[in-house]
N, C-alpha and C positions, 0 to 999 in steps of 0.2 A: 657154788656160785651166789647163793643168797647171803652166806656168811661174808663174802668179799664185798658185796653191795652194802650190807649193813656197816661194815668196817669203813668203807668209803664215805657214807653218809655221816658217820660219827666223826670221822676226821674233817670232813668239810664243815660240819657244824661247829666243831672246836676252834677251827681256823677263823670262821666268821665271827665266833664270840670273842676271840682274841683281838681281831681287827676292831670290832665294835667297841670293846673295852677300852682299847687305846684311843680310838676316836673320840669316846666320850670323855676320857681323862683329859686329853688334849683340848677338847672343847670346853671342859670346865674351866681349864686354865685360861684359855683365850677369852672366855666369857668374863672371868674376873678382871682381866685386863680391860676388856671392852667396858664393863660396868664402872670401873673407876675412872676411866677416861671420860665416859659418858657423864658422870657426876661432876667431874672437874670442868668439862666444857660447859655444861649446863649452868653450873654455879658461877662461871665467868661470863654469864649472860649471853652465851652463844644460843641462837634459837634452838628449840627442841629438835627439829628435824635435821639441822646441820650438825648439832652435837651428836645425835645418834649416828648420822651417816659417817662422821670422822671417827667416832669411837668404834663403830662396827668394822670400818675398814682397818683400823689398827689390829683389832682382834682377828680379823680374818687373815691378815698377813702372818700373824703369829701362828695362827692355826695351819696355814698352808705350809709354812717351813717346818713346823713340827710334825704334821702329818706326812709330809714328804720325807722327812729324816727318819721317822719312827714307825710309819705305818705302811702307806701305799708306795712310797718312793723306791723301795728296792726292786719294784717290778716295772718302773717307769724311769725315763731319763729326764732330768731337769734341763730343758732347752729353752731358748727365748720364745719358741712357738708355744711350749706348755705353759710358760709364764703369761704369755699374752691371752691364751685360751682361758687360763685361770682368772686373769684380771677381767676379761670380758664377761665371763660367766658370773663372777662374783659381783661385778658392778650391777648386773641385773638383779642377782639375789640379794644384794645389799639394799637396793631400792625397795624391794618387797619387804625386807626386814624393817626399813624406816616407815613404810606404809602400815604394817602391822602395829609397829610401836605407836604411831600416831593415832590409829582407830582405838586401841585399847587405852591410851592416855586420855583421849577425848571422853571415853566411856567412863573411866575410873577417876580421872584427875590425879593419877599417882605415877610418878616417874619409875617407882620400884616395881609396881605390878605390871606397868606396860613393858618394862625392860624383861621381866621374867616370862611373860606370856609370848612376847614377840621372839625371845631367845629360843623358848621350847619349839615354837612353830618353825623357825628358821633352822634349827639344829636337825630336826627330821628331814625337811626338804633339802638342806645342804648335804646331808649324809647320802641320800639316795641320788641326787643329781651329780655330785662330785664323784661318787663311786662309778656311776654309769658313764659319765662323760669325760672326766679327766683322768682318773686313775683306773683305767679299764683292766690293767694287768692282774688285778686281784679283786 
């Protein structure tokens, strides 16, 4: 019985590591897109907060489609309801991301440092919230 329990725990751990690894890989790719969009919008003289919001929105859409396709989606159905839930949830999370970015930018006066720190905070919060609310199947 103990042996079966240990095997179950190991299997669950490996499964979570695989999902988390895919989530991080997809997140890095989406963050690169977010970063270059952010720099492009900001260099085109779009205000810092609007540039961050637009860039993060693009990155989040990429992240959603890739996570749905390669990570959590096989346990969930892509429906208009799930897309609306995602849009609503990420609208709120994106506002927090813009807020983190603004606070760090005001403290450091660096668009690069603010992007990095806001991204790290958002990635952790997003993983937990998305896994627990949108993609509950896994």
